[in-house]
A tleap script that builds the chain and sets N, CA, C and O, in Angstrom:
source leaprc.protein.ff14SB
mol = sequence {
  NMET SER ARG LYS GLU LEU ILE LYS GLN LEU
  LYS ILE LYS ASN PRO LYS LEU ASN LYS ILE
  GLU LEU GLU ILE THR ILE ASP THR PHE CYS
  ASP SER ILE GLU LYS ALA ILE LEU SER LYS
  LYS LYS VAL GLU LEU ARG GLY PHE GLY ALA
  PHE PHE ILE LYS LYS ILE LYS GLU LYS TYR
  SER ALA ARG ASN PRO LYS THR GLY GLU ILE
  ILE TYR VAL PRO GLU LYS ASN LYS VAL ARG
  PHE ARG ALA SER LYS LYS LEU LYS LYS ILE
  ILE ASN CGLU
}
set mol.1.N position { 0.828 -1.229 0.003 }
set mol.1.CA position { 0.099 0.015 -0.131 }
set mol.1.C position { 0.906 1.271 -0.065 }
set mol.1.O position { 1.799 1.428 0.768 }
set mol.2.N position { 0.581 2.139 -0.937 }
set mol.2.CA position { 1.458 3.279 -0.879 }
set mol.2.C position { 0.793 4.414 0.027 }
set mol.2.O position { -0.332 4.308 0.515 }
set mol.3.N position { 1.631 5.505 0.184 }
set mol.3.CA position { 1.089 6.711 1.055 }
set mol.3.C position { -0.081 7.229 0.608 }
set mol.3.O position { -0.945 7.526 1.433 }
set mol.4.N position { -0.303 7.429 -0.826 }
set mol.4.CA position { -1.416 7.766 -1.335 }
set mol.4.C position { -2.677 7.076 -1.014 }
set mol.4.O position { -3.665 7.694 -0.615 }
set mol.5.N position { -2.650 5.679 -1.200 }
set mol.5.CA position { -3.611 4.683 -0.786 }
set mol.5.C position { -3.935 4.698 0.554 }
set mol.5.O position { -5.124 4.526 0.820 }
set mol.6.N position { -3.148 4.863 1.470 }
set mol.6.CA position { -3.306 4.800 2.890 }
set mol.6.C position { -4.076 6.298 3.149 }
set mol.6.O position { -5.163 6.367 3.723 }
set mol.7.N position { -3.527 7.185 2.764 }
set mol.7.CA position { -4.537 8.597 2.749 }
set mol.7.C position { -5.905 8.129 2.353 }
set mol.7.O position { -6.804 8.273 3.182 }
set mol.8.N position { -6.197 7.546 1.104 }
set mol.8.CA position { -7.609 7.543 0.726 }
set mol.8.C position { -8.391 6.544 1.787 }
set mol.8.O position { -9.553 6.725 2.150 }
set mol.9.N position { -7.703 5.663 2.137 }
set mol.9.CA position { -8.472 4.615 3.012 }
set mol.9.C position { -8.632 5.535 4.531 }
set mol.9.O position { -9.646 5.398 5.215 }
set mol.10.N position { -7.861 6.176 4.814 }
set mol.10.CA position { -8.060 7.135 6.030 }
set mol.10.C position { -9.299 8.083 5.782 }
set mol.10.O position { -10.209 8.240 6.596 }
set mol.11.N position { -9.214 8.657 4.616 }
set mol.11.CA position { -10.226 9.525 4.371 }
set mol.11.C position { -11.548 9.053 4.290 }
set mol.11.O position { -12.501 9.788 4.550 }
set mol.12.N position { -11.704 7.611 3.871 }
set mol.12.CA position { -13.053 6.934 3.890 }
set mol.12.C position { -13.393 6.778 5.334 }
set mol.12.O position { -14.549 7.067 5.643 }
set mol.13.N position { -12.652 6.406 6.190 }
set mol.13.CA position { -13.075 5.990 7.418 }
set mol.13.C position { -13.058 7.320 8.402 }
set mol.13.O position { -13.600 7.251 9.505 }
set mol.14.N position { -12.532 8.308 8.036 }
set mol.14.CA position { -12.621 9.711 8.704 }
set mol.14.C position { -13.078 10.782 7.820 }
set mol.14.O position { -12.303 11.705 7.569 }
set mol.15.N position { -14.249 10.757 7.323 }
set mol.15.CA position { -14.703 11.840 6.374 }
set mol.15.C position { -14.615 13.324 6.797 }
set mol.15.O position { -14.352 14.240 6.018 }
set mol.16.N position { -14.870 13.463 8.142 }
set mol.16.CA position { -14.226 14.848 8.610 }
set mol.16.C position { -13.025 15.816 8.639 }
set mol.16.O position { -12.897 17.036 8.734 }
set mol.17.N position { -12.226 14.789 8.521 }
set mol.17.CA position { -10.780 15.150 8.298 }
set mol.17.C position { -10.569 15.511 6.936 }
set mol.17.O position { -11.105 14.824 6.066 }
set mol.18.N position { -9.751 16.647 6.575 }
set mol.18.CA position { -9.228 16.808 5.240 }
set mol.18.C position { -7.974 16.417 4.747 }
set mol.18.O position { -7.096 16.469 5.608 }
set mol.19.N position { -7.605 16.039 3.631 }
set mol.19.CA position { -6.503 15.537 3.164 }
set mol.19.C position { -5.178 16.070 3.663 }
set mol.19.O position { -4.175 15.357 3.630 }
set mol.20.N position { -5.153 17.313 4.124 }
set mol.20.CA position { -4.046 18.188 4.523 }
set mol.20.C position { -3.613 17.472 5.923 }
set mol.20.O position { -2.505 17.023 6.213 }
set mol.21.N position { -4.737 17.493 6.664 }
set mol.21.CA position { -4.736 17.009 8.053 }
set mol.21.C position { -4.407 15.629 8.237 }
set mol.21.O position { -3.703 15.358 9.210 }
set mol.22.N position { -4.869 14.500 7.313 }
set mol.22.CA position { -4.418 13.168 7.149 }
set mol.22.C position { -2.959 13.045 6.787 }
set mol.22.O position { -2.276 12.136 7.258 }
set mol.23.N position { -2.397 14.084 5.832 }
set mol.23.CA position { -0.995 13.945 5.510 }
set mol.23.C position { -0.019 14.394 6.576 }
set mol.23.O position { 1.119 13.942 6.700 }
set mol.24.N position { -0.591 15.357 7.361 }
set mol.24.CA position { 0.317 15.743 8.710 }
set mol.24.C position { 0.180 14.806 9.481 }
set mol.24.O position { 1.270 14.513 9.975 }
set mol.25.N position { -0.901 13.976 9.951 }
set mol.25.CA position { -0.892 13.095 10.760 }
set mol.25.C position { -0.003 11.705 10.414 }
set mol.25.O position { 0.559 11.016 11.265 }
set mol.26.N position { -0.008 11.513 9.294 }
set mol.26.CA position { 1.098 10.342 8.698 }
set mol.26.C position { 2.588 10.787 8.690 }
set mol.26.O position { 3.548 10.066 8.963 }
set mol.27.N position { 2.620 12.200 8.301 }
set mol.27.CA position { 4.177 12.618 8.397 }
set mol.27.C position { 4.661 12.622 9.987 }
set mol.27.O position { 5.788 12.254 10.319 }
set mol.28.N position { 3.800 13.019 10.788 }
set mol.28.CA position { 4.126 13.031 12.271 }
set mol.28.C position { 4.369 11.762 12.703 }
set mol.28.O position { 5.296 11.486 13.464 }
set mol.29.N position { 3.525 10.905 12.226 }
set mol.29.CA position { 3.728 9.312 12.765 }
set mol.29.C position { 5.162 8.778 12.289 }
set mol.29.O position { 5.907 8.155 13.045 }
set mol.30.N position { 5.458 9.072 11.018 }
set mol.30.CA position { 6.600 8.443 10.476 }
set mol.30.C position { 7.705 9.288 10.947 }
set mol.30.O position { 8.751 8.659 11.106 }
set mol.31.N position { 7.752 10.396 11.181 }
set mol.31.CA position { 8.829 11.329 11.671 }
set mol.31.C position { 9.046 10.653 13.259 }
set mol.31.O position { 10.184 10.365 13.629 }
set mol.32.N position { 8.197 10.495 13.897 }
set mol.32.CA position { 8.357 9.962 15.559 }
set mol.32.C position { 8.957 8.682 15.424 }
set mol.32.O position { 9.868 8.427 16.212 }
set mol.33.N position { 8.558 7.622 14.389 }
set mol.33.CA position { 9.276 6.555 14.475 }
set mol.33.C position { 10.808 6.496 14.049 }
set mol.33.O position { 11.624 5.686 14.489 }
set mol.34.N position { 11.073 7.560 13.056 }
set mol.34.CA position { 12.193 7.846 12.653 }
set mol.34.C position { 13.087 8.382 13.953 }
set mol.34.O position { 14.128 7.849 14.336 }
set mol.35.N position { 12.569 9.342 14.440 }
set mol.35.CA position { 13.400 9.843 15.393 }
set mol.35.C position { 13.808 8.757 16.570 }
set mol.35.O position { 14.917 8.751 17.105 }
set mol.36.N position { 12.803 7.896 16.873 }
set mol.36.CA position { 12.864 7.039 17.965 }
set mol.36.C position { 14.063 6.050 17.578 }
set mol.36.O position { 14.909 5.690 18.396 }
set mol.37.N position { 14.040 5.673 16.303 }
set mol.37.CA position { 14.994 4.714 15.700 }
set mol.37.C position { 16.447 5.250 15.584 }
set mol.37.O position { 17.468 4.586 15.769 }
set mol.38.N position { 16.382 6.340 15.305 }
set mol.38.CA position { 17.734 7.160 15.425 }
set mol.38.C position { 18.381 7.387 16.586 }
set mol.38.O position { 19.585 7.645 16.605 }
set mol.39.N position { 17.607 7.310 17.714 }
set mol.39.CA position { 18.003 7.321 19.284 }
set mol.39.C position { 18.160 5.875 19.708 }
set mol.39.O position { 18.296 5.669 20.914 }
set mol.40.N position { 18.160 4.831 18.861 }
set mol.40.CA position { 18.268 3.911 19.140 }
set mol.40.C position { 17.236 3.190 20.192 }
set mol.40.O position { 17.618 2.391 21.046 }
set mol.41.N position { 15.871 3.592 20.004 }
set mol.41.CA position { 15.059 3.097 20.897 }
set mol.41.C position { 14.068 2.238 19.967 }
set mol.41.O position { 13.758 2.508 18.806 }
set mol.42.N position { 13.635 1.124 20.749 }
set mol.42.CA position { 12.622 0.123 19.992 }
set mol.42.C position { 11.269 0.746 20.010 }
set mol.42.O position { 10.761 1.239 21.017 }
set mol.43.N position { 10.802 0.699 19.007 }
set mol.43.CA position { 9.243 1.163 18.743 }
set mol.43.C position { 8.217 -0.087 18.430 }
set mol.43.O position { 8.145 -0.835 17.455 }
set mol.44.N position { 7.479 -0.017 19.602 }
set mol.44.CA position { 6.352 -1.020 19.619 }
set mol.44.C position { 5.019 -0.719 19.430 }
set mol.44.O position { 4.454 0.051 20.207 }
set mol.45.N position { 4.388 -1.270 18.412 }
set mol.45.CA position { 2.981 -1.102 17.960 }
set mol.45.C position { 2.014 -2.373 18.425 }
set mol.45.O position { 1.690 -3.271 17.647 }
set mol.46.N position { 1.696 -2.319 19.511 }
set mol.46.CA position { 0.801 -3.468 20.105 }
set mol.46.C position { -0.072 -3.882 19.051 }
set mol.46.O position { -0.839 -3.066 18.540 }
set mol.47.N position { -0.024 -5.159 18.652 }
set mol.47.CA position { -0.985 -5.902 17.729 }
set mol.47.C position { -0.545 -5.966 16.335 }
set mol.47.O position { -1.125 -6.713 15.547 }
set mol.48.N position { 0.734 -5.016 15.872 }
set mol.48.CA position { 1.091 -5.003 14.872 }
set mol.48.C position { 2.346 -5.492 14.698 }
set mol.48.O position { 2.600 -6.257 13.768 }
set mol.49.N position { 3.414 -5.025 15.735 }
set mol.49.CA position { 4.904 -5.362 15.609 }
set mol.49.C position { 5.774 -4.328 16.055 }
set mol.49.O position { 5.324 -3.315 16.589 }
set mol.50.N position { 7.103 -4.532 15.855 }
set mol.50.CA position { 8.108 -3.844 16.608 }
set mol.50.C position { 9.119 -3.612 15.518 }
set mol.50.O position { 9.534 -4.547 14.833 }
set mol.51.N position { 9.624 -2.030 15.313 }
set mol.51.CA position { 10.825 -1.652 14.759 }
set mol.51.C position { 11.767 -1.609 15.556 }
set mol.51.O position { 11.557 -0.990 16.599 }
set mol.52.N position { 13.086 -2.225 15.359 }
set mol.52.CA position { 14.263 -1.903 16.072 }
set mol.52.C position { 15.384 -2.035 15.259 }
set mol.52.O position { 15.388 -2.497 14.118 }
set mol.53.N position { 16.525 -1.528 16.013 }
set mol.53.CA position { 17.992 -1.586 14.970 }
set mol.53.C position { 18.807 -3.020 15.223 }
set mol.53.O position { 18.664 -3.548 16.326 }
set mol.54.N position { 19.384 -3.456 14.548 }
set mol.54.CA position { 20.143 -4.554 14.722 }
set mol.54.C position { 21.515 -4.055 14.114 }
set mol.54.O position { 21.592 -3.527 13.004 }
set mol.55.N position { 22.437 -4.245 14.835 }
set mol.55.CA position { 24.055 -4.054 14.201 }
set mol.55.C position { 24.522 -5.242 13.767 }
set mol.55.O position { 24.656 -6.311 14.361 }
set mol.56.N position { 24.840 -4.807 12.257 }
set mol.56.CA position { 25.446 -6.090 11.507 }
set mol.56.C position { 27.020 -5.996 11.641 }
set mol.56.O position { 27.688 -4.963 11.676 }
set mol.57.N position { 27.409 -7.144 11.700 }
set mol.57.CA position { 29.013 -7.154 12.195 }
set mol.57.C position { 29.738 -6.954 10.779 }
set mol.57.O position { 29.137 -7.090 9.713 }
set mol.58.N position { 30.898 -6.665 10.869 }
set mol.58.CA position { 31.839 -6.202 9.745 }
set mol.58.C position { 32.446 -7.581 9.290 }
set mol.58.O position { 32.676 -8.544 10.020 }
set mol.59.N position { 32.690 -7.466 7.736 }
set mol.59.CA position { 33.101 -8.497 7.037 }
set mol.59.C position { 34.295 -8.510 6.487 }
set mol.59.O position { 34.424 -7.565 5.709 }
set mol.60.N position { 35.340 -9.270 6.574 }
set mol.60.CA position { 36.683 -9.029 6.126 }
set mol.60.C position { 36.955 -9.805 4.675 }
set mol.60.O position { 37.937 -9.527 3.986 }
set mol.61.N position { 36.096 -10.685 4.339 }
set mol.61.CA position { 36.192 -11.623 3.206 }
set mol.61.C position { 34.882 -11.824 2.332 }
set mol.61.O position { 34.496 -12.810 1.703 }
set mol.62.N position { 34.400 -10.733 2.477 }
set mol.62.CA position { 33.187 -10.715 1.601 }
set mol.62.C position { 33.636 -10.558 -0.122 }
set mol.62.O position { 34.721 -10.060 -0.421 }
set mol.63.N position { 32.867 -10.942 -0.955 }
set mol.63.CA position { 33.342 -10.983 -2.308 }
set mol.63.C position { 32.410 -10.031 -3.289 }
set mol.63.O position { 31.183 -9.999 -3.190 }
set mol.64.N position { 33.044 -9.385 -4.092 }
set mol.64.CA position { 32.112 -8.652 -5.278 }
set mol.64.C position { 31.673 -9.535 -6.298 }
set mol.64.O position { 32.444 -9.847 -7.206 }
set mol.65.N position { 30.298 -10.052 -6.233 }
set mol.65.CA position { 29.933 -11.060 -7.218 }
set mol.65.C position { 30.196 -10.853 -8.772 }
set mol.65.O position { 30.275 -11.790 -9.567 }
set mol.66.N position { 30.308 -9.667 -9.069 }
set mol.66.CA position { 30.739 -9.395 -10.422 }
set mol.66.C position { 32.285 -9.577 -10.798 }
set mol.66.O position { 32.564 -10.079 -11.886 }
set mol.67.N position { 33.165 -9.228 -10.026 }
set mol.67.CA position { 34.635 -9.328 -10.204 }
set mol.67.C position { 35.194 -10.626 -9.577 }
set mol.67.O position { 36.166 -11.218 -10.046 }
set mol.68.N position { 34.543 -11.003 -8.537 }
set mol.68.CA position { 35.052 -11.992 -7.473 }
set mol.68.C position { 36.197 -11.342 -6.719 }
set mol.68.O position { 36.923 -12.124 -6.106 }
set mol.69.N position { 36.481 -10.075 -6.656 }
set mol.69.CA position { 37.594 -9.554 -5.798 }
set mol.69.C position { 37.093 -9.472 -4.409 }
set mol.69.O position { 36.010 -8.915 -4.223 }
set mol.70.N position { 37.767 -9.971 -3.393 }
set mol.70.CA position { 37.688 -9.799 -1.976 }
set mol.70.C position { 37.742 -8.245 -1.513 }
set mol.70.O position { 38.706 -7.512 -1.732 }
set mol.71.N position { 36.416 -7.810 -0.761 }
set mol.71.CA position { 36.338 -6.543 -0.445 }
set mol.71.C position { 35.940 -6.560 1.136 }
set mol.71.O position { 35.355 -7.486 1.698 }
set mol.72.N position { 36.362 -5.391 1.714 }
set mol.72.CA position { 35.927 -5.267 3.120 }
set mol.72.C position { 34.454 -4.458 3.459 }
set mol.72.O position { 34.269 -3.351 2.955 }
set mol.73.N position { 33.619 -4.959 4.172 }
set mol.73.CA position { 32.224 -4.488 4.496 }
set mol.73.C position { 32.275 -4.072 5.954 }
set mol.73.O position { 32.363 -4.907 6.854 }
set mol.74.N position { 32.219 -2.751 6.171 }
set mol.74.CA position { 32.330 -2.082 7.375 }
set mol.74.C position { 31.011 -2.519 8.248 }
set mol.74.O position { 30.023 -2.977 7.675 }
set mol.75.N position { 31.066 -2.327 9.829 }
set mol.75.CA position { 29.896 -2.533 10.559 }
set mol.75.C position { 28.964 -1.783 10.295 }
set mol.75.O position { 29.318 -0.685 9.866 }
set mol.76.N position { 27.606 -1.998 10.411 }
set mol.76.CA position { 26.429 -1.005 10.018 }
set mol.76.C position { 25.473 -1.390 10.761 }
set mol.76.O position { 25.581 -2.493 11.297 }
set mol.77.N position { 24.207 -0.533 11.003 }
set mol.77.CA position { 23.087 -0.729 11.559 }
set mol.77.C position { 22.160 -0.992 10.598 }
set mol.77.O position { 22.367 -0.554 9.466 }
set mol.78.N position { 20.919 -1.791 10.891 }
set mol.78.CA position { 19.925 -1.900 10.099 }
set mol.78.C position { 18.631 -1.884 10.740 }
set mol.78.O position { 18.524 -2.425 11.841 }
set mol.79.N position { 17.524 -1.274 10.135 }
set mol.79.CA position { 16.237 -1.357 10.639 }
set mol.79.C position { 15.656 -2.753 10.236 }
set mol.79.O position { 15.565 -3.255 9.116 }
set mol.80.N position { 15.259 -3.280 11.562 }
set mol.80.CA position { 14.411 -4.703 11.367 }
set mol.80.C position { 12.843 -4.560 11.893 }
set mol.80.O position { 12.560 -3.862 12.866 }
set mol.81.N position { 12.010 -5.188 11.250 }
set mol.81.CA position { 10.645 -5.391 11.919 }
set mol.81.C position { 10.137 -6.701 12.409 }
set mol.81.O position { 10.238 -7.731 11.741 }
set mol.82.N position { 9.670 -6.654 13.418 }
set mol.82.CA position { 9.350 -8.163 14.110 }
set mol.82.C position { 7.787 -7.898 14.135 }
set mol.82.O position { 7.245 -6.967 14.730 }
set mol.83.N position { 7.137 -8.912 13.361 }
set mol.83.CA position { 5.556 -9.073 13.422 }
set mol.83.C position { 5.274 -9.401 14.896 }
set mol.83.O position { 6.074 -10.032 15.586 }
set mol.84.N position { 4.092 -8.940 15.344 }
set mol.84.CA position { 3.330 -9.495 16.348 }
set mol.84.C position { 2.934 -10.717 16.098 }
set mol.84.O position { 2.919 -11.245 14.986 }
set mol.85.N position { 2.540 -11.293 17.316 }
set mol.85.CA position { 1.840 -12.771 17.109 }
set mol.85.C position { 0.491 -12.609 16.553 }
set mol.85.O position { -0.003 -13.513 15.880 }
set mol.86.N position { -0.196 -11.407 16.815 }
set mol.86.CA position { -1.631 -11.237 16.410 }
set mol.86.C position { -1.484 -11.087 14.776 }
set mol.86.O position { -2.330 -11.598 14.042 }
set mol.87.N position { -0.470 -10.428 14.300 }
set mol.87.CA position { -0.568 -10.052 13.027 }
set mol.87.C position { 0.162 -11.506 12.179 }
set mol.87.O position { -0.108 -11.713 10.996 }
set mol.88.N position { 0.893 -12.232 12.797 }
set mol.88.CA position { 1.281 -13.348 12.213 }
set mol.88.C position { 0.098 -14.441 11.888 }
set mol.88.O position { -0.013 -15.160 10.895 }
set mol.89.N position { -0.757 -14.337 13.049 }
set mol.89.CA position { -1.795 -15.357 13.099 }
set mol.89.C position { -2.799 -14.648 11.985 }
set mol.89.O position { -3.548 -15.453 11.430 }
set mol.90.N position { -2.916 -13.413 11.618 }
set mol.90.CA position { -3.793 -12.879 10.587 }
set mol.90.C position { -3.246 -13.397 9.217 }
set mol.90.O position { -3.976 -13.875 8.349 }
set mol.91.N position { -2.048 -13.272 9.119 }
set mol.91.CA position { -1.341 -13.709 7.766 }
set mol.91.C position { -1.355 -15.083 7.486 }
set mol.91.O position { -1.652 -15.488 6.362 }
set mol.92.N position { -1.052 -15.860 8.438 }
set mol.92.CA position { -1.157 -17.358 8.096 }
set mol.92.C position { -2.521 -18.148 8.320 }
set mol.92.O position { -2.507 -19.339 8.633 }
set mol.93.N position { -3.735 -17.407 8.140 }
set mol.93.CA position { -4.962 -17.974 8.421 }
set mol.93.C position { -5.403 -18.490 6.911 }
set mol.93.O position { -6.477 -19.066 6.745 }
savepdb mol mol.pdb
quit
């Protein structure tokens, strides 16, 4: 679902709110998650899942698949999502 489709769905469920208010709401929500993750906090949405940072170890012997040359990959952080039990149950029905 794209951002545009999400705004349409919210507009259908909340006809009193205009498009600009819905866009501000979505932007605020996304910015809040972004700020929490940047400060290395876990973001948990009950019944949906959790966003968190996972540290990926550095690799000394990774290979470039095109040339086959050995390259160094530095340590980095990745954002991960873990679905809640409720969401997993809904998906697997």
